[in-house]
Structures are given as structure tokens and as C-alpha cells.
VEXBAPA-60442 format. One record per residue (C-alpha): chain; residue in one letter; x, y, z. Coordinates in Angstrom, 2 decimals, always signed. Layout:
N
kette, rest, east, north, up
A, A, X, Y, Z
...
//
This chain:
522
kette, rest, east, north, up
A, M, +124.48, +108.22, -72.49
A, Q, +122.09, +105.95, -69.56
A, L, +122.92, +105.53, -65.70
A, S, +124.28, +102.23, -64.93
A, V, +125.92, +100.23, -61.94
A, W, +128.25, +99.15, -64.54
A, T, +129.78, +100.45, -67.71
A, Y, +132.23, +98.85, -70.38
A, E, +133.29, +102.52, -70.73
A, G, +133.58, +105.59, -69.30
A, P, +133.82, +109.62, -70.98
A, P, +136.33, +110.17, -73.66
A, H, +138.30, +112.24, -70.46
A, V, +139.12, +109.38, -69.12
A, G, +140.50, +107.73, -72.24
A, A, +142.38, +111.30, -72.19
A, M, +143.57, +110.19, -68.62
A, R, +144.81, +106.52, -69.83
A, I, +146.65, +108.65, -72.43
A, A, +148.00, +111.11, -69.85
A, T, +149.39, +108.93, -67.43
A, A, +150.98, +105.89, -69.24
A, M, +153.63, +109.45, -70.53
A, D, +156.26, +111.10, -68.33
A, K, +156.45, +115.04, -68.59
A, L, +153.06, +115.19, -69.64
A, H, +150.34, +117.01, -67.65
A, Y, +146.46, +116.64, -68.23
A, V, +144.89, +120.22, -66.83
A, L, +141.08, +118.91, -66.38
A, H, +138.37, +121.12, -66.12
A, A, +136.19, +119.35, -63.60
A, P, +133.84, +120.13, -60.65
A, Q, +134.40, +117.91, -57.80
A, G, +133.13, +114.62, -57.76
A, D, +134.52, +113.96, -60.98
A, T, +138.12, +113.85, -59.45
A, Y, +138.74, +110.00, -59.38
A, A, +141.64, +109.23, -61.24
A, D, +144.03, +108.64, -57.73
A, L, +141.00, +105.57, -57.70
A, L, +141.76, +104.50, -60.87
A, F, +145.23, +104.08, -61.54
A, T, +146.56, +103.77, -57.94
A, M, +144.55, +101.33, -56.34
A, I, +143.05, +99.70, -59.63
A, E, +146.59, +99.17, -61.84
A, R, +148.73, +100.05, -58.51
A, R, +150.75, +102.15, -59.93
A, G, +153.78, +103.81, -58.29
A, K, +152.94, +107.29, -58.49
A, R, +149.59, +110.17, -58.82
A, P, +147.99, +110.77, -62.14
A, P, +149.46, +113.70, -63.45
A, V, +146.25, +115.22, -63.36
A, T, +145.37, +118.91, -62.50
A, Y, +141.65, +119.79, -61.42
A, T, +139.86, +122.92, -61.57
A, T, +137.31, +121.52, -58.80
A, F, +134.88, +124.25, -59.03
A, E, +131.99, +123.81, -57.03
A, A, +128.35, +125.17, -57.42
A, R, +128.78, +128.47, -55.41
A, D, +131.54, +129.12, -58.22
A, L, +128.93, +128.83, -61.22
A, G, +127.87, +132.96, -60.89
A, K, +131.57, +134.46, -60.85
A, D, +134.29, +133.48, -63.77
A, T, +135.16, +129.78, -64.05
A, A, +137.55, +130.63, -66.84
A, E, +139.57, +132.36, -64.71
A, L, +139.56, +129.23, -61.90
A, F, +140.95, +127.12, -65.18
A, Q, +143.38, +130.01, -66.34
A, T, +145.12, +129.48, -62.56
A, A, +144.48, +125.93, -62.72
A, A, +146.44, +125.70, -65.45
A, R, +149.25, +128.21, -64.90
A, E, +150.13, +126.66, -61.05
A, A, +149.93, +123.36, -62.70
A, V, +152.77, +124.15, -65.44
A, E, +154.91, +126.22, -62.38
A, R, +155.04, +122.90, -60.20
A, F, +155.31, +120.24, -62.22
A, K, +157.16, +121.44, -64.96
A, P, +155.97, +118.94, -68.18
A, Q, +157.36, +119.47, -71.29
A, A, +153.87, +119.73, -73.02
A, I, +149.76, +120.08, -71.29
A, I, +146.62, +118.42, -72.93
A, V, +143.55, +120.99, -71.92
A, G, +140.25, +119.83, -71.31
A, A, +137.00, +119.76, -69.87
A, S, +135.05, +116.75, -67.98
A, C, +131.44, +115.43, -69.30
A, T, +129.90, +117.87, -66.26
A, A, +131.92, +120.81, -67.10
A, E, +131.31, +120.93, -71.11
A, L, +127.75, +122.09, -70.13
A, I, +129.14, +125.80, -69.61
A, Q, +131.21, +126.07, -72.51
A, D, +134.14, +127.59, -71.56
A, D, +136.65, +126.62, -73.99
A, P, +140.00, +125.22, -72.24
A, G, +141.56, +125.12, -75.71
A, G, +141.06, +128.37, -76.63
A, L, +142.18, +129.91, -72.74
A, S, +145.55, +127.66, -72.49
A, E, +146.16, +129.49, -76.04
A, A, +145.70, +133.49, -75.08
A, M, +148.11, +131.69, -71.53
A, D, +151.29, +132.19, -73.56
A, L, +152.40, +129.64, -71.26
A, P, +155.85, +128.57, -71.31
A, C, +155.20, +124.90, -73.40
A, P, +152.90, +123.45, -75.83
A, A, +149.22, +123.17, -74.51
A, I, +147.12, +120.61, -76.58
A, P, +143.27, +121.50, -76.86
A, L, +141.27, +118.46, -76.49
A, E, +137.97, +118.38, -78.02
A, L, +136.00, +115.87, -76.21
A, P, +132.36, +115.22, -77.03
A, S, +131.21, +114.00, -73.37
A, Y, +127.55, +112.72, -74.37
A, Q, +128.40, +111.62, -78.29
A, R, +131.35, +109.15, -77.34
A, K, +133.48, +107.34, -75.01
A, E, +136.54, +106.69, -73.12
A, N, +138.52, +104.40, -76.10
A, W, +137.53, +107.25, -78.14
A, G, +138.81, +109.75, -76.16
A, A, +142.25, +107.58, -75.62
A, A, +142.32, +107.59, -79.45
A, E, +142.09, +111.11, -80.11
A, T, +144.13, +112.32, -77.44
A, F, +147.09, +110.03, -78.75
A, Y, +146.27, +111.59, -82.62
A, Q, +146.29, +115.46, -81.21
A, I, +149.46, +114.98, -79.59
A, V, +151.27, +113.29, -82.15
A, R, +149.53, +115.87, -85.05
A, T, +150.45, +118.77, -82.41
A, L, +154.26, +117.39, -81.58
A, A, +155.68, +115.49, -84.93
A, D, +158.61, +117.23, -86.49
A, K, +157.62, +117.18, -89.75
A, D, +160.67, +117.45, -91.48
A, L, +162.35, +113.78, -90.00
A, A, +162.81, +111.19, -92.27
A, P, +164.05, +107.68, -91.74
A, G, +166.35, +108.42, -94.06
A, P, +168.31, +105.43, -96.59
A, R, +168.51, +101.86, -94.89
A, E, +172.12, +100.94, -96.28
A, G, +174.18, +99.66, -93.02
A, R, +171.32, +100.20, -90.70
A, K, +168.74, +98.43, -88.64
A, A, +165.00, +98.71, -89.88
A, R, +163.39, +100.92, -87.68
A, A, +160.11, +100.86, -85.74
A, N, +157.28, +102.45, -83.49
A, I, +155.54, +100.38, -81.64
A, L, +151.98, +102.63, -80.62
A, G, +148.80, +101.75, -78.75
A, P, +150.06, +100.46, -75.00
A, T, +149.00, +102.60, -72.78
A, A, +147.41, +103.00, -68.49
A, L, +144.48, +100.98, -67.53
A, G, +145.41, +98.09, -70.55
A, F, +144.80, +94.94, -70.81
A, R, +148.43, +93.30, -70.20
A, H, +149.49, +96.08, -72.39
A, R, +153.61, +96.39, -69.74
A, D, +153.68, +92.37, -70.47
A, D, +152.79, +92.64, -74.28
A, L, +155.29, +94.85, -74.34
A, V, +158.03, +93.07, -73.10
A, E, +157.52, +89.48, -75.77
A, I, +157.38, +92.45, -78.27
A, R, +160.41, +93.56, -77.95
A, K, +161.75, +90.21, -77.61
A, I, +160.39, +89.45, -81.54
A, L, +161.61, +92.44, -82.52
A, D, +165.24, +91.86, -81.37
A, T, +165.73, +88.57, -82.77
A, L, +164.55, +90.11, -86.08
A, G, +167.17, +92.35, -85.57
A, V, +164.61, +95.23, -85.57
A, E, +165.42, +98.62, -83.41
A, V, +162.51, +100.19, -81.29
A, N, +162.69, +104.07, -82.48
A, L, +159.06, +104.79, -80.25
A, V, +157.54, +103.11, -77.42
A, A, +153.64, +105.10, -77.06
A, P, +152.54, +106.44, -74.92
A, L, +153.49, +104.11, -73.32
A, D, +156.81, +105.65, -70.90
A, A, +157.20, +108.36, -74.17
A, T, +157.71, +112.13, -73.15
A, P, +156.27, +114.50, -75.82
A, R, +160.19, +115.36, -76.89
A, D, +160.42, +111.88, -77.63
A, I, +157.34, +112.16, -79.84
A, T, +158.67, +114.72, -82.01
A, R, +161.04, +112.21, -83.88
A, I, +158.24, +109.83, -84.35
A, G, +158.81, +109.97, -87.73
A, A, +161.96, +108.60, -87.24
A, A, +160.97, +105.23, -87.78
A, D, +160.97, +103.58, -91.57
A, F, +156.87, +101.51, -89.82
A, N, +154.70, +101.47, -87.55
A, I, +153.37, +98.42, -85.26
A, V, +150.00, +98.65, -84.13
A, L, +149.20, +96.68, -81.26
A, Y, +146.19, +97.68, -79.89
A, P, +143.82, +99.53, -82.90
A, E, +141.49, +101.12, -80.36
A, I, +144.16, +103.75, -79.49
A, A, +147.02, +103.81, -82.11
A, D, +144.61, +103.40, -85.32
A, E, +143.90, +107.23, -86.00
A, A, +147.11, +107.86, -85.43
A, A, +149.05, +105.91, -87.35
A, R, +146.73, +106.66, -90.00
A, W, +148.35, +110.46, -90.28
A, L, +151.19, +108.90, -90.11
A, E, +151.17, +106.74, -93.05
A, R, +149.60, +110.21, -94.87
A, T, +152.35, +112.40, -93.45
A, F, +156.10, +110.43, -92.96
A, K, +154.64, +107.53, -95.67
A, Q, +155.52, +105.11, -92.97
A, P, +153.43, +101.29, -93.64
A, T, +151.74, +99.61, -91.07
A, V, +151.87, +96.42, -89.21
A, R, +148.41, +95.97, -88.13
A, S, +148.80, +91.87, -87.50
A, I, +147.67, +91.43, -83.63
A, P, +150.14, +88.84, -82.23
A, I, +147.80, +87.11, -79.71
A, G, +147.93, +83.42, -80.63
A, V, +150.01, +81.14, -81.84
A, G, +149.26, +81.74, -85.73
A, A, +148.92, +84.92, -85.18
A, T, +151.97, +85.64, -83.52
A, R, +153.49, +83.92, -86.61
A, A, +152.12, +86.11, -89.09
A, F, +152.97, +89.07, -87.30
A, I, +156.57, +88.57, -87.17
A, T, +156.30, +87.78, -91.05
A, D, +154.89, +91.17, -91.51
A, V, +156.88, +92.33, -89.29
A, A, +160.04, +90.51, -91.19
A, E, +159.06, +91.86, -94.82
A, L, +158.36, +95.42, -94.11
A, A, +162.47, +95.15, -92.17
A, G, +163.75, +93.18, -94.90
A, A, +164.69, +90.59, -92.35
A, D, +164.40, +86.89, -92.34
A, P, +162.07, +85.48, -90.48
A, T, +163.45, +82.11, -89.79
A, P, +164.62, +82.85, -86.21
A, A, +161.93, +84.22, -84.67
A, L, +159.80, +81.88, -86.98
A, G, +161.79, +78.55, -84.84
A, D, +160.87, +80.05, -81.16
A, T, +159.44, +76.68, -79.06
A, H, +158.22, +78.45, -76.01
A, S, +154.82, +77.86, -76.63
A, R, +153.42, +74.74, -75.55
A, L, +150.05, +75.71, -76.64
A, P, +149.98, +73.58, -79.85
A, W, +151.21, +70.55, -78.37
A, W, +148.98, +70.74, -75.40
A, S, +145.85, +71.64, -76.62
A, R, +146.22, +68.26, -79.14
A, S, +147.79, +66.41, -75.90
A, V, +145.31, +63.56, -74.27
A, D, +143.72, +66.16, -71.02
A, S, +142.58, +69.13, -73.57
A, T, +141.22, +66.86, -76.40
A, Y, +138.44, +66.70, -73.46
A, L, +137.88, +70.58, -74.20
A, T, +136.98, +69.87, -78.24
A, G, +133.63, +71.56, -79.06
A, K, +133.33, +73.25, -75.86
A, R, +130.78, +75.73, -76.40
A, V, +132.20, +79.50, -75.41
A, F, +130.98, +82.73, -75.43
A, I, +133.09, +85.57, -76.71
A, F, +132.90, +89.33, -75.43
A, G, +135.03, +92.36, -74.38
A, D, +136.55, +94.83, -77.00
A, A, +136.54, +94.28, -81.10
A, T, +140.29, +93.56, -80.67
A, H, +140.48, +90.70, -78.01
A, A, +137.44, +89.23, -78.96
A, V, +137.96, +88.89, -82.55
A, A, +141.51, +87.75, -82.13
A, A, +139.97, +85.37, -78.77
A, A, +137.24, +83.61, -81.14
A, R, +140.29, +82.98, -83.78
A, I, +141.98, +81.30, -80.67
A, A, +139.50, +78.74, -79.93
A, H, +137.94, +78.35, -82.72
A, E, +141.36, +77.25, -84.74
A, E, +143.85, +76.63, -81.72
A, L, +142.12, +74.68, -79.04
A, G, +138.89, +73.90, -81.00
A, F, +136.02, +75.19, -79.42
A, E, +132.85, +75.99, -80.59
A, V, +132.13, +80.04, -80.58
A, C, +128.98, +80.14, -79.68
A, G, +128.45, +83.70, -78.69
A, L, +130.91, +86.97, -79.91
A, G, +130.06, +90.90, -79.28
A, C, +132.31, +93.85, -78.04
A, Y, +131.26, +97.06, -76.88
A, N, +133.21, +99.35, -78.69
A, R, +131.03, +100.64, -81.94
A, E, +133.87, +102.27, -83.88
A, F, +135.33, +98.51, -84.68
A, A, +131.95, +96.74, -84.87
A, R, +133.01, +95.81, -88.65
A, D, +135.58, +93.70, -87.49
A, V, +133.71, +92.01, -84.80
A, R, +130.42, +91.23, -87.80
A, E, +132.79, +90.48, -90.18
A, A, +134.49, +87.52, -87.58
A, A, +131.10, +86.77, -86.87
A, K, +130.20, +84.94, -89.85
A, L, +133.16, +82.91, -89.68
A, Y, +131.64, +81.07, -87.10
A, G, +127.70, +81.46, -87.93
A, V, +127.09, +83.12, -85.03
A, E, +125.28, +86.52, -84.71
A, P, +127.35, +89.54, -83.83
A, L, +126.67, +91.20, -80.46
A, I, +127.49, +95.13, -80.28
A, T, +126.25, +96.82, -77.42
A, D, +127.25, +98.51, -74.00
A, D, +124.74, +97.17, -71.94
A, H, +125.95, +94.80, -69.84
A, L, +122.21, +93.35, -69.03
A, A, +122.18, +92.93, -72.60
A, V, +124.86, +90.80, -72.93
A, E, +124.03, +88.86, -69.82
A, E, +120.32, +88.10, -71.64
A, A, +122.61, +86.94, -74.60
A, I, +125.02, +84.27, -72.35
A, I, +121.75, +82.84, -70.93
A, E, +120.42, +82.14, -74.06
A, A, +123.54, +80.30, -75.63
A, A, +124.03, +78.43, -73.14
A, P, +127.86, +78.48, -73.01
A, E, +130.32, +76.06, -70.98
A, M, +132.95, +78.95, -70.40
A, V, +132.76, +82.70, -71.15
A, L, +135.55, +84.53, -72.46
A, G, +134.93, +87.94, -71.41
A, T, +135.57, +91.69, -69.16
A, Q, +135.38, +92.08, -65.57
A, M, +131.45, +92.47, -66.11
A, E, +131.20, +89.08, -67.43
A, R, +133.33, +87.48, -64.57
A, H, +130.45, +88.62, -62.72
A, I, +127.86, +87.43, -65.15
A, A, +129.11, +83.83, -65.15
A, K, +129.78, +83.91, -61.17
A, R, +125.84, +84.45, -60.82
A, L, +125.51, +81.90, -63.51
A, G, +127.78, +79.43, -62.09
A, M, +129.79, +79.19, -65.27
A, P, +133.69, +78.43, -65.84
A, C, +134.59, +82.59, -67.23
A, A, +138.31, +84.04, -68.04
A, V, +138.88, +87.56, -68.52
A, I, +139.73, +88.86, -72.19
A, S, +139.81, +92.48, -72.50
A, A, +139.47, +95.94, -70.21
A, P, +137.58, +96.66, -68.66
A, V, +139.18, +94.36, -65.79
A, H, +139.75, +95.39, -61.66
A, V, +143.19, +94.97, -59.70
A, Q, +143.15, +91.24, -59.94
A, D, +143.71, +91.36, -63.81
A, F, +146.94, +93.71, -63.59
A, P, +149.16, +90.61, -61.46
A, A, +152.09, +90.95, -60.05
A, R, +154.02, +88.49, -62.33
A, H, +154.75, +88.03, -65.81
A, S, +151.58, +87.59, -67.34
A, P, +150.76, +89.21, -71.83
A, Q, +148.59, +87.92, -74.00
A, M, +150.47, +88.82, -77.15
A, G, +153.85, +86.79, -78.71
A, F, +154.02, +83.00, -77.79
A, E, +154.73, +83.31, -74.53
A, G, +151.45, +84.97, -74.21
A, A, +150.04, +81.98, -75.52
A, N, +150.95, +80.01, -73.47
A, V, +149.55, +82.01, -70.70
A, I, +145.70, +82.46, -72.51
A, F, +146.18, +78.65, -72.51
A, D, +146.39, +78.20, -68.83
A, T, +144.56, +81.36, -67.97
A, W, +141.53, +79.20, -70.60
A, V, +141.84, +75.93, -69.58
A, H, +141.97, +75.50, -65.79
A, P, +138.35, +76.95, -65.30
A, L, +137.22, +74.07, -66.99
A, V, +138.27, +71.58, -64.65
A, M, +140.18, +69.42, -66.89
A, G, +140.44, +65.78, -66.95
A, L, +136.96, +64.04, -65.95
A, E, +136.00, +62.41, -69.25
A, E, +132.40, +62.05, -70.20
A, H, +132.20, +58.02, -68.75
A, L, +133.37, +59.52, -65.11
A, L, +130.36, +61.89, -64.88
A, T, +128.44, +58.98, -63.13
A, M, +130.78, +58.67, -60.30
A, F, +131.01, +61.66, -59.57
A, R, +128.01, +62.59, -59.78
A, E, +127.18, +62.44, -55.95
A, D, +130.65, +64.09, -55.43
A, F, +130.21, +66.87, -52.32
A, E, +132.99, +69.74, -54.93
A, F, +130.07, +69.51, -57.81
A, S, +126.70, +70.41, -56.00
A, D, +125.25, +72.85, -56.43
A, E, +125.09, +73.83, -52.74
A, N, +128.74, +74.54, -52.92
A, G, +128.82, +76.47, -55.99
A, P, +131.48, +75.92, -59.16
A, S, +134.78, +74.86, -57.35
A, H, +136.53, +77.75, -59.32
A, H, +134.75, +80.22, -57.56
A, A, +135.04, +78.71, -53.88
A, A, +135.58, +82.17, -52.36
A, H, +132.34, +82.78, -53.33
A, A, +130.63, +79.70, -52.94
A, P, +127.21, +79.47, -50.52
A, K, +128.76, +78.08, -47.35
A, N, +127.17, +74.99, -45.81
A, N, +128.01, +74.37, -42.28
A, Q, +125.68, +71.72, -41.38
A, R, +128.13, +68.52, -43.16
A, R, +127.87, +66.34, -40.08
A, A, +126.91, +62.74, -41.70
A, P, +123.52, +62.46, -39.62
A, A, +123.26, +59.62, -37.05
A, I, +123.11, +55.53, -37.55
A, D, +119.30, +55.92, -36.64
A, A, +118.85, +59.53, -37.07
A, E, +115.72, +59.62, -40.04
A, V, +117.23, +61.80, -43.20
A, P, +114.01, +63.90, -44.24
A, E, +113.86, +62.93, -48.48
A, E, +115.17, +66.20, -49.95
A, P, +111.97, +68.15, -51.17
A, V, +111.41, +68.26, -55.45
A, L, +110.95, +72.50, -55.92
A, P, +108.23, +73.10, -58.38
A, V, +109.54, +73.68, -62.21
A, N, +108.91, +76.19, -64.49
A, P, +105.03, +75.43, -65.78
A, E, +106.51, +76.41, -69.12
A, S, +109.34, +73.89, -68.89
A, I, +109.06, +70.42, -70.93
A, W, +110.54, +69.16, -67.66
A, T, +109.14, +68.40, -64.96
A, A, +110.48, +68.07, -61.23
A, E, +112.24, +64.63, -61.30
A, A, +113.78, +65.56, -64.17
A, E, +115.01, +68.55, -63.20
A, K, +115.89, +67.50, -60.30
A, E, +117.96, +64.50, -61.31
A, L, +119.41, +66.88, -63.92
A, K, +120.58, +68.54, -61.04
A, K, +123.46, +65.60, -59.81
A, I, +125.31, +66.48, -63.30
A, P, +128.58, +68.71, -63.38
A, F, +128.11, +71.87, -63.82
A, F, +130.38, +71.81, -66.08
A, V, +128.06, +69.75, -68.68
A, R, +125.06, +70.11, -67.38
A, G, +124.16, +72.46, -70.18
A, K, +125.08, +69.91, -72.79
A, A, +123.39, +67.35, -71.36
A, R, +120.15, +69.44, -71.47
A, R, +120.03, +70.51, -74.93
A, N, +121.49, +66.62, -75.81
A, T, +118.14, +65.49, -73.64
A, E, +115.95, +68.23, -75.32
A, A, +116.91, +67.10, -78.72
A, F, +116.39, +63.89, -77.88
A, A, +113.19, +64.55, -77.03
A, L, +111.83, +66.74, -80.23
A, D, +113.88, +63.96, -82.54
A, Q, +111.33, +61.07, -80.71
A, G, +108.11, +63.41, -80.15
A, R, +107.96, +63.12, -76.45
A, A, +105.58, +65.81, -75.13
A, E, +107.27, +65.89, -71.62
A, I, +110.98, +64.75, -70.50
A, D, +110.57, +62.72, -66.97
A, L, +113.35, +60.24, -66.02
A, D, +112.58, +57.81, -68.75
A, T, +113.54, +60.30, -71.11
A, L, +115.89, +61.28, -69.74
A, Y, +117.86, +57.79, -68.96
A, D, +116.61, +57.03, -72.23
A, A, +118.33, +59.78, -73.73
A, K, +121.35, +59.23, -71.76
A, A, +122.22, +55.82, -73.45
A, H, +121.37, +57.17, -76.84
A, Y, +123.69, +59.47, -76.80
A, A, +126.43, +57.19, -75.02
A, R, +126.41, +54.36, -77.66
//
């Protein structure tokens, strides 16, 4: 564990909170000291939920460590059951409470509570949030599922499916679920259960009645789905319907397991992404270099959409959840890039600077990085902040999700300015470095001295700033380069440096910059 200003994942007990908060009539009793009680902040302020998370803390203090802290836990658990009357509770310890080794699971078993108590072993110093959520969901399913249930014969009824993975603090999970239900309804598939989101412990008991499972978010539900495959012989759909192509693959896979005709769902014409990505305005976007980082599922899906559906060039790809690093490494081979597997945001920033992309697709951390670097950015993955829990319907999955993705990714790139128009706009105030990128207007530097100088006033010449002594660019050339709008400046720099190398020029001055421009304009 390392100290950091930002972190992609919290400790595993935060993952358990996400499961408890997503479900109904489930309560989390957490053995934790004062200072670890931040669930309200996560769910009511960031996700803007209308009710407090179902978490009870023991909140022991330093002076309690000389007493019986186990008794504190038992008292908190007993009072939580009496007050909230849950159908089941999960019990565990925070990273700090783990050090005093009170064993909440064993303590709860000895209490003879009136509802099931599911113990969680979440090693805070070896694992992180997504793993904690997956382990919690797995333990709930394993403990509560009625193993005597079976789907029964298919004659005379619709196929039934479980939708697994949506949770609290997930990236657009509620909106994704709406789109997936529409697809299943079109295919004539009945939803047996959605879990953990909005499921109760009693709902979990009938999870074995489904004919198959649909895993929307492998980081959360893959472990539970594998147990269900072994225990109930339920096959699993693992196609992630993010993007037009992937949605079509998802529909085909579901239809095959359900014995349904996929034609009505495949004939959905609501997605505008395929046509718009081939339209006149969007051809300007072809070949844009994008750097992608997030959780493995969303990062791999974003890379496929960028490459296959929008014609972007993937110049960087990575994820922070090491449990799914293999998926990212396999995807990186397809695009000829080195995979970046790290949970250090500073390493991600260095990789972005080195790749010099024209756009960043990432988490809220990459949004801040791109803002500092003056690069366009779109958020594709958790962790996210309050602005990525919009009031409007904004899915990522299904054909409507593809529309949302197109809008979200393309608009930051400032559409419509063709290469041959850049000279016309090079002095435009909107693209001045003083203002910052227009899509970051709220954070752009403010310049209150925009009045035109008097006619007779002498306007001092702008000083030429010194450049890096190791750079092959002269100060005059660097100054001229900054007149090019930010969103194509990186491409202009790379083209000029490639031209200088090809021509054997030791430095890049104004003549080299203009010669390179003329060369690439032909």
C-alpha cells in the first residue's frame, strides 16, 4: 500500500460497501475506527443517492484498544439487526481494524442472530476495491443461493436470464441496465434476477432458476458467475455490449442461448454512430491518436470502438486493476502498443506525455491530467466524480450507449476545422494558449486585459522565451509552433521532427518548420 493524492481503487471494504449499498434489505456491519466512516460521502455526495448507505460502524477510538473491542462489534451488530431488520448482514473489518484481529465473522456466528450473517475476509493490504466487491458478491451468492432450484424444462415458457454485475458507484450502471432490458425484451428473454443492484437477499435465493447468466461487468460478477456455472450448470454470456459491433455480438450470443431469433434486435436503427463516423465532419477525425486508460473492461471496449468504429489510432492502452491485466495485454497486441498496467497515476501521466496523444480516454484522474496538459479528454470508466453521474439518461451499453459514446468522445476534439483552415484561425483568441482549450473553459486562465491598444500606442514585441537546451527546436520555431491550435499542435510537432530527421537537419528553425508544412501539404 502506498500513500497517494489520488487512487484508482479504495481498499476492499469499500468494494463491499458498493455491494451493500446497491442491494436492498442487506446491511453491512463494519468493524472500523473513527476516520474510516466515509460511506455517506461516497454514495450521497458523489453518486447523489437519495438515502444513506446501509453501513453500521463500530467506530472504536484509541482509548478502546485497551478494552474488549470484540464486545463493541457484537453490540453494534445486535443493534443494527434490531433497528434495520435486514434479511441478511455482511460483516467485516476495515484496513485499520484488521490489525487488531477481532474476527468479525467468528463473533457474528457466536451471536445467534435472527438473519444470516455472511463473513467477509478482505485482506486490505493485498487487495483493492474491485476485488473486494467481487469477493463480497461471490460470498453472498454462495451463501444464499438455494441449491435445490433448477430452471426446469423450457417448453411453453420464455428463456430466463440473470443479469449480474451492476452495482453502486459504477460507471453508468443504472443506465446500462435500462438498455440491456430493452434488448432482452426484444429477444423475448425474461429477466429472472438483476444483482447486486436492487436485489434483496431473498431474491438471491432464486438465482438458480435462470437458464443462463449475463455478466455485464466482469470485475464485479465474473467470480460469482463461474461458481454458478459449476453449481447450477448455467452458461454465461460474457460479450460486453459497449459499441455497435459488440452490441451485435452480445445480441447474437444471448439469442443463441435463449433459442431466439436475433433479427428484431439486430435490426435496431437507433444507433447513429456508424453513419456519423463516416460523415463529412467526422472524416476529419480519422487517424486521431488516442490514449486509453481505465478499468480493463471499459478500456478494452474503448480501444475496440476507437480503432474499428471511429478510425482512431490507439497510441496507448492500460488498466489499473491487475486481476484483468491479461485482457488488456491481449488487446494491446492488436494495436501494436505496450500495455500499461499500473495503479500509479503519475506513471500514467508520464506515459501520456510520452505518447503525445490528441485525445485521452480515461477516468477522473486522466481528466485532471489532460486538463493540465491542455489535451481533449472524455471519461470512459470509474473512478469518476459527481459530474459523471448525470441526471439525464446516459448509458454506455447498447445502441443508445454507442450514440452517447460518439457524442462524448467526438465533441472535445473541436470538430469542423480542416487542416487547410488552420492558418486562417491561428491568431483566433479561442485557440490561444492564454485561454486554454475551449472545452476546458471553466478552468482556462482568465485574461482581463483584452482591450485593443490605442492607435498611437507602441505595442511591445512579445518576448521569446528560452527553450529546453536539449531541444532541437529554436526559440523562434517554438514560438511559431504555439500559434497552431492545441488540438493539432502535437501532430505538427511530430511531422516537423520527422521531416527534420529525414532531411538530416540538426535543428528545427523557422525555415524547417515552413518547409515541413509545405512538404506535408502536398
